[in-house]
N, C-alpha and C positions, 0 to 999 in steps of 0.2 A: 294732468296726468288723473287715471282713477282708477285705484287698487280695488282689489277685491279680496276677501278670503272663501275658499268655494273649496265644492266635492265634486265628483261626478255621480251625474243621476240613476246612472248605471247598476252602483252599489246595491246588493242584495241587501232585502230587508233583513234589520239584524246583524249585519256584520258590522264591523270598526268602519268608521265613514274618513277617511283620511281627507287632510285638507292640506289645501297650500295657497300661497300668494298669486295670485294675478293681475295681469296688467292689462284692462278693459281697453280695446281702438276696435273702434264701430259697434260691431258687432261681435266681434271674436276676444277669446282670451288668451295672451301670453303667460302661461303658465312656469315660476319656478320649480326646483325641484320638489318631490313628495315631501312633506311637514315641514317646508321654510316657513315662516309664519308671518307676517306683516311687522312684527315685534322685532321679529330679527333680521328684519332691512331696515328700519330704525336705526339699529344698532352697527350698521358698518357705517366708517366714518362719510363716504360719498351720499348725500344728498339722493330722496328716492326720484327726481329728476333725473339722474345722473344713471342709477340704476334701471330706471326706466330705458333709458337709451343703452343699454348694456343690455337686456334682458330683447327689447325688440331689434337687435341682432342676430341675440342667442338662445333664442324661449327653449327652455324646457321642452313643452309640447304648445300647439296652437291648437283651439277646440273652442267651438262657439259658444257663445255665450246662452242662448237658448238651451244647450246641453247641461247646465252645471246649476249645483242645489245652492244658492248665496247666502254664508253664513257673515256673523258678526263681524266688519274688518278685523276690531283686534277684540278675539272673544274674551282676553286676559289681560285686559288692562291689569297693572298696577295697583291705580288706583283711580276712584272719580270722585270726583266734587262736582259739586251741582250749584249754580251761583241764583241770582233773581236780577235778572237786567232789564226786565221790561218793566215800564212805572203802569204801564195801563193793565198788567196783571196784578199786577201786588193792588194795585186802587181797588181791583174787581175781585181776588179772591178774597182779600179781608174782612169786606164785607158780610163774609158767609157767615160772620161768626156773630152778626147782626150788629145793628145800628148802621152809620157811617162815619168809619173812625176815619182818620187824615192817613196818608204814609209813615210810618215810626220816620223820624227824623232823620235816626242812625243809619238809611236804606243810604243814604244821600250823601254819604259818609265814606263808607266803602263798600265795594262790591261784594255783598258779604255771601258763603255757602255754608254747607253741608258736607260730610263725605256719604255717600249713598255704598251699595253690596258689589263688589268689581265679581263677585260672585254669580249675581243674577243675571248676568248678562245673554240675552237673548241675541237673535239672528232676524233677517226680513223677514222670511219663511218660516221662521218657527211660533205655533198656536203662542198663546196668552194666558197661562191659567190666571182664576180668579187670584187675589190675596184670601188664603185663611179666615173668615171669621168675619168678612166684609160687605156691608150692603150697599156702600156708595162707589163705587169703585171707577176710576177715572183714569183719563189720558193726557199727557202734558206734551205738548209739542216745542221742545227747541232743537237749537244746533249746538253742537259737542265739537270745539276742538280736539285734536290728537298731538301730546309734546310728542317732537322728530327730538332736539337737541337737550339734553337736559341742564341743568343749572342750578344757580341757588342763588335769592334774591337782587332779580332780574328786575332792572331797573323797563318801567312801559316803552320806553323810547327804542330799548333794540330788542324786545320783547316776541316781534312778527318770527324773528328769526329762528323763534323754538318751535316755530308750529309746524309739523311735518303734514296737516290735512284738516279737511273737512267732513262732520257725516253728519245725521238727524241723528237726534236721540228721542224716543218717547218713554219719560222715567212715567210709567206706570204709578198710580198711587191711590191705597185705599185711605178715602175722605176720614171717615170716620174715626177709624185707627193713628188715624195724624192728626185728626184733632184731641184725641181725646189725649194722646203721649204729650202733645204740646202744652195741656192742661200745668204738667210739671213742670215747664221750661229748658226740657229739655224733646229732642227728636228733629227732625221728625225719623223713625226704625221703623220697626214693622210696618208703619203704614208707606213704605217704599221700600221694603225689604225684598219683595218675591221677583219682582220684575222690571228689567230695562233694558227696550232694545233698541239697536245699535244699527247703521248702515243706509241704506244697502251697500254704497262704496265709502273710501276713504278717496275725497276729491284736494286735489298740492292745492297749494294758493294762488298758482299761475292760473287756476281753471277760474278762477273769480275774479280776475284783475279787474276786468271791464265791465264789472259788477259794481267796482266799487262805488263806497260813498261817505265821503267820512270819515272816519275810523271804523266804520264799519260795512256792510254790502246790501246793496238794492236787491233780494233776492226774496219773493213773494215767499210766503207759507201762509200752508190751508191744512186743516182741520175737518176732516169729513167723519160720522158715524153713518155706518147704513148708505154712503152714499148720499148726504145731507152734510153742507156744509155748513159748518157750528160755527166758525170764525175763520177770521185771516189777517193779517199783518207782513209788517217787513222785516226783516231781520236789520235794515238803515235804524230801525225804533228803538235797538238799543239805547241805555241809559250808559251803560262801562263796556267800554271796548276791549275786546276778548285779547286787549294787551293789558288792559287795566288787569284783568281777570289775574294774567299770568303773572302779573306782579306782585296780588296780593297773597296770590296761592303759593308765594317761592318765599314769601318776606321770612326772613326765619328760618327756613328750612327747604327743599330741595322739588323741583320735579322732575321726572326723570321720561326716559322715551318710553312712549305706551300711554301715559298716564293720559284721561279722559276727561276736559272740563265742559262743561254743560254753561248754555246761555241762562238756564233756565224756562219759563215757562212762554212765552211769547203774547200779545195782548190776543185774546179768542180763544187762543190754544188749548180750551180746556174746558170741563164742566164745571170748576169750580165758581168759574167768573160767571158764567148764565144762572149759576143758582146763586151766588151773594147778589147779581141783578134783578132777579126778574123770579129768585124762589124757588124750589125746589122740585116746583111742578116743572119746571121751565123743558126740562127733559129727563128722563128717566136715567140712572146711573148704567153703567154699563154691564151688562150679563152674556152668558155663554149664549152663543151667538154670532154675537155683533159684530161688524163688521167693520174695523176702525182703517183710515187713510191718512198718514199726515203727509206731507208734500214739503219741500222747501227747492224753488229755483233754480235749478244747475246741481243740483245735488239728490234729485230724486222722489222716492217713494215708499216709504213704509207703508205695508200693506198687514195688517193682525187679525187675526182671527182668536176671539174672547172663549176662552173653556172652563171647566169647571177645574178645579184647584185637585190631583190625583189622590183618590181614595189610596190608603195606604195600605 
């Protein structure tokens, strides 16, 4: 099933924009009651598949998909953890620091992550502002899982039952700010604090079963800037599985319904890799007016326009 958070496009400019959770069936949205969040559905004892079956029989409203505005499927996650699970990405990105350093040995020992800002979440139709102070703004194409069933100390062999669904994640990054912060062995902080795009839909695991490949999914991932493809990879290239990510995230603590766990950038899914392998002249950093498209097979496409950070 494919779940969205949506609002009606005919809401007058400046008026409040009420949102609802909805189920996409072909080109139609089956809506829940106004104000119902996807997070509210995750709190239901029944899984999304069962909730969806009830909604098909008795929707609050039925509207064309073309007539709604899409918001982040989880616009208010309790937490966002972002991992680094693609070896090709880390190989290319660390070259940007200079020389030809190897992948740190610790990377192979645990699926490392950092916490990023849940208040910065944007939807698939939102413009993306440059982070204040940056001159090296970048994209990061990822696949994210959303936790449905909460838990603590979850073992990898049972972790997948805690996944409510998958969506695309674009972890926008100010590389210059990121690298400056990490010189003091902390961060990233302000380098990744302003924008994080999620969407366009939350796709339940059953929709991806046919694309299963080992512990991941054979889903093509493509990143483009102004129509030019800058990189491609497959989700199946992950060196750490989503189950291992959940196991590590929940060790000694808990994960809750609505928590977002990002896979980390796929190989070729950012400019940092191009810069690391070919120099800063390989591609201009993102600037206002640029249009970035990131697509993942079965999960859809996020199309984002870069804009100046709004003045005070």
